VEXDREN-2710 file (C-alpha; in Angstrom, 1 decimal):
% VEXDREN-2710
k/r/px/py/pz
1/UNK/-16.6/38.8/-54.7
2/UNK/-18.6/41.2/-52.2
3/UNK/-16.8/41.9/-49.1
4/UNK/-18.9/43.5/-46.3
5/UNK/-18.0/46.4/-44.1
6/UNK/-19.4/45.0/-40.8
7/UNK/-16.3/45.3/-38.7
8/UNK/-15.8/41.7/-38.7
9/UNK/-12.1/40.8/-38.9
10/UNK/-11.4/39.5/-42.4
11/UNK/-8.9/36.3/-42.9
12/UNK/-7.6/35.6/-46.2
13/UNK/-6.8/32.0/-47.2
14/UNK/-5.8/29.8/-50.1
15/UNK/-8.9/29.2/-52.2
16/UNK/-7.8/25.8/-53.6
17/UNK/-4.2/24.3/-52.8
18/UNK/-2.0/22.5/-50.7
19/UNK/-2.7/24.8/-47.6
20/UNK/-6.4/25.0/-47.9
21/UNK/-7.7/22.0/-46.0
22/UNK/-5.2/22.5/-43.2
23/UNK/-6.1/26.3/-42.9
24/UNK/-9.7/25.4/-42.6
25/UNK/-8.9/22.6/-40.0
26/UNK/-7.0/25.1/-37.9
27/UNK/-10.1/27.6/-37.9
28/UNK/-12.4/24.8/-36.9
29/UNK/-10.2/23.4/-34.0
30/UNK/-10.1/27.0/-32.8
31/UNK/-13.9/26.5/-32.2
32/UNK/-15.1/28.7/-35.1
33/UNK/-18.0/27.3/-37.2
34/UNK/-18.2/28.0/-40.9
35/UNK/-20.4/26.8/-43.5
36/UNK/-19.3/24.5/-46.3
37/UNK/-17.0/26.9/-48.4
38/UNK/-16.1/24.7/-51.6
39/UNK/-18.1/27.2/-53.9
40/UNK/-17.7/30.1/-52.2
41/UNK/-15.3/33.4/-52.2
42/UNK/-16.5/34.6/-48.9
43/UNK/-17.7/32.7/-45.7
44/UNK/-19.4/34.2/-42.7
45/UNK/-18.3/32.5/-39.2
46/UNK/-21.4/31.9/-36.9
47/UNK/-20.1/32.1/-33.8
48/UNK/-17.3/34.8/-34.0
49/UNK/-16.7/38.0/-35.7
50/UNK/-14.6/36.6/-38.7
51/UNK/-15.1/36.7/-42.3
52/UNK/-13.0/34.3/-44.5
53/UNK/-11.8/35.3/-48.1
54/UNK/-10.7/32.6/-50.5
55/UNK/-8.2/33.8/-52.7
56/UNK/-5.2/32.9/-55.0
57/UNK/-2.3/32.3/-52.4
58/UNK/-0.1/34.7/-54.8
59/UNK/-2.8/37.3/-54.0
60/UNK/-3.0/37.2/-50.3
61/UNK/0.1/39.5/-49.4
62/UNK/-1.2/42.5/-51.6
63/UNK/-4.6/42.0/-50.2
64/UNK/-3.2/41.9/-46.5
65/UNK/-1.1/44.9/-47.2
66/UNK/-3.5/47.0/-48.8
67/UNK/-6.0/46.4/-46.0
68/UNK/-8.7/44.1/-47.9
69/UNK/-7.8/41.3/-45.9
70/UNK/-6.9/42.2/-42.2
71/UNK/-4.8/38.9/-41.9
72/UNK/-4.0/36.1/-44.1
73/UNK/-2.7/32.5/-43.8
74/UNK/-0.1/31.8/-46.4
75/UNK/3.1/30.1/-47.5
76/UNK/6.3/32.0/-45.9
77/UNK/7.7/31.4/-49.4
78/UNK/5.0/33.4/-51.1
79/UNK/5.5/36.2/-48.3
80/UNK/9.0/36.4/-49.2
81/UNK/8.6/36.4/-53.1
82/UNK/6.0/38.9/-53.3
83/UNK/7.9/41.2/-50.8
84/UNK/4.6/43.0/-50.0
85/UNK/4.4/45.2/-46.8
86/UNK/3.4/42.6/-44.5
87/UNK/4.5/40.9/-41.4
88/UNK/4.6/37.4/-39.9
89/UNK/2.2/37.2/-36.7
90/UNK/2.3/33.5/-36.0
91/UNK/4.0/30.6/-37.7
92/UNK/1.4/27.9/-38.2
93/UNK/3.4/24.7/-38.0
94/UNK/1.9/23.1/-41.1
95/UNK/2.5/23.0/-45.1
96/UNK/6.4/22.7/-44.7
97/UNK/8.3/22.5/-47.8
98/UNK/11.5/23.7/-49.0
99/UNK/12.6/25.9/-51.8
100/UNK/15.3/23.7/-53.4
101/UNK/17.6/23.9/-56.3
102/UNK/17.0/20.6/-58.4
103/UNK/19.5/19.5/-61.4
104/UNK/19.0/16.8/-64.0
105/UNK/20.2/13.2/-63.0
106/UNK/23.3/13.5/-65.0
107/UNK/24.3/16.8/-63.7
108/UNK/26.2/16.9/-60.2
109/UNK/25.6/19.8/-58.0
110/UNK/27.4/19.4/-54.6
111/UNK/27.9/23.2/-53.4
112/UNK/26.7/26.4/-54.4
113/UNK/29.7/27.0/-56.3
114/UNK/28.7/24.4/-58.8
115/UNK/25.7/27.0/-59.8
116/UNK/28.1/29.5/-61.1
117/UNK/27.1/30.2/-65.0
118/UNK/24.1/27.9/-64.7
119/UNK/20.8/29.0/-66.1
120/UNK/17.8/28.4/-63.5
121/UNK/14.1/28.2/-64.2
122/UNK/12.0/29.4/-61.3
123/UNK/8.5/30.9/-60.0
124/UNK/10.2/32.5/-57.3
125/UNK/12.9/34.8/-59.0
126/UNK/13.4/37.5/-56.2
127/UNK/14.1/34.8/-53.5
128/UNK/16.7/33.0/-55.8
129/UNK/18.3/36.2/-56.8
130/UNK/18.7/37.3/-53.5
131/UNK/20.2/33.7/-52.4
132/UNK/22.5/34.3/-55.4
133/UNK/23.8/37.6/-54.4
134/UNK/24.2/36.8/-50.9
135/UNK/26.7/33.9/-51.9
136/UNK/28.3/36.0/-54.6
137/UNK/27.2/33.4/-57.6
138/UNK/26.6/34.9/-61.1
139/UNK/23.6/32.7/-62.6
140/UNK/20.9/33.5/-65.1
141/UNK/17.1/33.4/-63.7
142/UNK/14.5/32.5/-65.9
143/UNK/10.8/33.1/-64.5
144/UNK/8.2/30.5/-65.4
145/UNK/4.9/30.0/-63.9
146/UNK/4.0/26.4/-63.5
147/UNK/5.6/23.3/-65.0
148/UNK/8.9/24.4/-63.6
149/UNK/10.3/20.8/-63.6
150/UNK/10.0/20.3/-67.3
151/UNK/12.6/23.2/-68.2
152/UNK/15.8/21.2/-68.1
153/UNK/14.2/18.5/-70.6
154/UNK/13.1/21.5/-72.8
155/UNK/16.3/22.7/-72.9
156/UNK/15.3/26.0/-71.3
157/UNK/17.6/25.9/-68.4
158/UNK/20.1/23.9/-66.8
159/UNK/18.2/23.2/-63.8
160/UNK/15.5/24.6/-61.6
161/UNK/14.4/26.2/-58.4
162/UNK/10.9/25.3/-57.0
163/UNK/8.8/24.1/-54.0
164/UNK/9.4/20.5/-52.9
165/UNK/7.4/18.6/-50.3
166/UNK/8.4/14.9/-50.9
167/UNK/10.2/15.2/-54.3
168/UNK/8.2/12.7/-56.3
169/UNK/7.5/15.5/-59.2
170/UNK/11.2/15.8/-59.3
171/UNK/11.9/12.2/-59.6
172/UNK/9.2/11.9/-62.2
173/UNK/11.0/14.4/-64.1
174/UNK/14.4/12.7/-63.7
175/UNK/15.5/15.8/-61.6
176/UNK/17.7/15.3/-58.0
177/UNK/17.5/17.5/-54.9
178/UNK/20.6/19.7/-54.9
179/UNK/20.5/22.9/-52.6
180/UNK/17.8/23.7/-50.1
181/UNK/17.8/27.5/-50.3
182/UNK/14.5/28.2/-48.1
183/UNK/12.4/26.5/-45.7
184/UNK/9.0/27.6/-45.5
185/UNK/5.8/26.9/-43.7
186/UNK/2.3/28.4/-43.4
187/UNK/2.5/31.6/-41.5
188/UNK/-0.3/34.1/-40.4
189/UNK/0.7/37.5/-41.7
190/UNK/-0.9/41.1/-41.1
191/UNK/-0.1/44.4/-42.9
192/UNK/2.9/46.3/-41.7
193/UNK/1.6/49.8/-42.4
194/UNK/-2.3/49.5/-42.0
195/UNK/-2.9/49.0/-38.1
196/UNK/-6.1/47.5/-37.2
197/UNK/-8.6/49.4/-35.4
198/UNK/-9.2/48.7/-31.4
199/UNK/-12.2/46.1/-32.0
200/UNK/-10.4/44.2/-34.8
201/UNK/-7.1/44.0/-32.7
202/UNK/-9.1/42.8/-29.9
203/UNK/-10.9/40.4/-32.3
204/UNK/-7.1/39.0/-33.5
205/UNK/-5.7/38.6/-30.0
206/UNK/-8.8/36.3/-29.3
207/UNK/-8.1/34.5/-32.4
208/UNK/-4.4/34.3/-31.7
209/UNK/-5.0/32.8/-28.2
210/UNK/-7.1/29.9/-29.8
211/UNK/-4.7/29.4/-32.4
212/UNK/-1.8/29.0/-30.0
213/UNK/-3.7/26.8/-27.8
214/UNK/-4.4/24.4/-30.9
215/UNK/-0.8/24.5/-32.0
216/UNK/0.5/23.7/-28.6
217/UNK/-1.6/20.9/-28.1
218/UNK/-1.0/19.6/-31.6
219/UNK/2.5/19.2/-30.5
220/UNK/2.0/17.8/-27.0
221/UNK/0.8/14.7/-25.7
222/UNK/-0.8/13.8/-22.3
223/UNK/1.3/11.3/-20.7
224/UNK/-0.3/9.1/-17.8
225/UNK/1.6/6.0/-16.1
226/UNK/2.0/4.5/-12.5
227/UNK/5.4/4.4/-11.0
228/UNK/7.0/3.3/-7.5
229/UNK/7.2/6.1/-5.1
230/UNK/10.9/5.2/-4.6
231/UNK/11.7/6.1/-8.2
232/UNK/9.5/9.3/-8.2
233/UNK/12.3/11.6/-7.8
234/UNK/14.2/10.1/-10.9
235/UNK/11.3/9.7/-12.9
236/UNK/10.5/13.5/-12.9
237/UNK/14.0/14.3/-13.8
238/UNK/13.4/12.0/-16.9
239/UNK/10.1/13.8/-17.8
240/UNK/10.3/16.9/-20.1
241/UNK/7.2/18.2/-18.8
242/UNK/6.0/21.5/-19.7
243/UNK/5.0/22.0/-16.1
244/UNK/5.6/20.0/-13.1
245/UNK/3.6/16.7/-13.3
246/UNK/0.5/15.7/-11.5
247/UNK/1.3/13.1/-8.7
248/UNK/-1.4/11.0/-7.6
249/UNK/-1.9/8.4/-5.0
250/UNK/-3.1/5.0/-5.8
251/UNK/-4.4/2.1/-3.6
252/UNK/-1.2/0.5/-3.6
253/UNK/0.7/2.7/-0.9
254/UNK/3.9/2.1/-2.9
255/UNK/2.8/3.6/-6.1
256/UNK/1.7/6.9/-7.3
257/UNK/0.0/7.8/-10.7
258/UNK/2.2/10.5/-12.5
259/UNK/0.3/13.0/-15.3
260/UNK/2.3/15.1/-17.5
261/UNK/2.3/16.8/-20.5
262/UNK/5.3/16.4/-22.9
263/UNK/6.6/17.1/-26.6
264/UNK/4.5/14.7/-29.0
265/UNK/7.6/13.1/-30.5
266/UNK/9.4/12.6/-26.9
267/UNK/8.0/9.4/-25.2
268/UNK/10.1/7.0/-27.5
269/UNK/13.1/9.1/-26.6
270/UNK/12.4/8.1/-22.8
271/UNK/10.4/5.0/-22.8
272/UNK/13.2/2.8/-21.8
273/UNK/14.3/5.0/-19.1
274/UNK/10.7/5.1/-17.7
275/UNK/10.3/1.3/-17.8
276/UNK/13.6/0.6/-16.1
277/UNK/12.5/3.1/-13.3
278/UNK/9.4/0.8/-12.7
279/UNK/7.0/2.8/-14.9
280/UNK/3.8/0.5/-15.8
281/UNK/0.6/1.0/-17.7
282/UNK/2.1/4.0/-19.7
283/UNK/-0.8/6.1/-21.6
284/UNK/-0.1/8.6/-24.3
285/UNK/-2.9/10.7/-25.6
286/UNK/-3.7/13.5/-27.8
287/UNK/-4.5/16.9/-26.6
288/UNK/-7.4/18.8/-28.6
289/UNK/-6.4/22.4/-26.8
290/UNK/-4.3/23.6/-23.9
291/UNK/-4.5/26.9/-22.7
292/UNK/-1.5/28.2/-20.5
END
């Protein structure tokens, strides 16, 4: 992999895995134009001073720590597991999963105390050991790279601790969720001991503004509706608008149009109240970007 020294901001992302597509999607929603990346290890953006490095997710924290990459997108669980000298700049809201204890269906694990004396297979020994230490539990940890779910069936371990998204893999291996020990999502990281130069810091600030605009928009919706003037004060109290709603006059002098930005999942919590106050023509639209 040839990495140029052209002063561009260098962003490391997972080459292949559950975070790859979402990371690329976020970059493109930020208005950054990049080529097809499927067979390449380094991609240069056309319209932003950015180079993207495609790496194994386990390697990203160390590359960022050492300054080979200026920033990286990686799972929070990997950051904790690798214990590299990095810091989280922004939580990105995708790639959510749990690092979870799971046991065979015939073993009952109700509380953390039920893990006492067990043997646990995991790819995240540091995180699991920290959790056991915090809860004063003695258990044996066996580090396994890949195919952790099969360990109990092979008699290698009593239970496992692994990343769980849907839980389908656990069910296929006759395992059941027991205790969640860590909640993870994709995060943007930077080195904790190698500060960026002024130019790269300015590039990062611009990138962060774009990312935060995209993330805010993703979690928001644009609400439009008509309502009676007489109900306007009560409707304003119902709306969890990010800012004061926009009120527009209509041809019917007794009605107004109300426009507001609300949390994406909130409409169904307030729709009955809005209808009871006379709101009609309720329309909810996605937002591509929102700049404060």
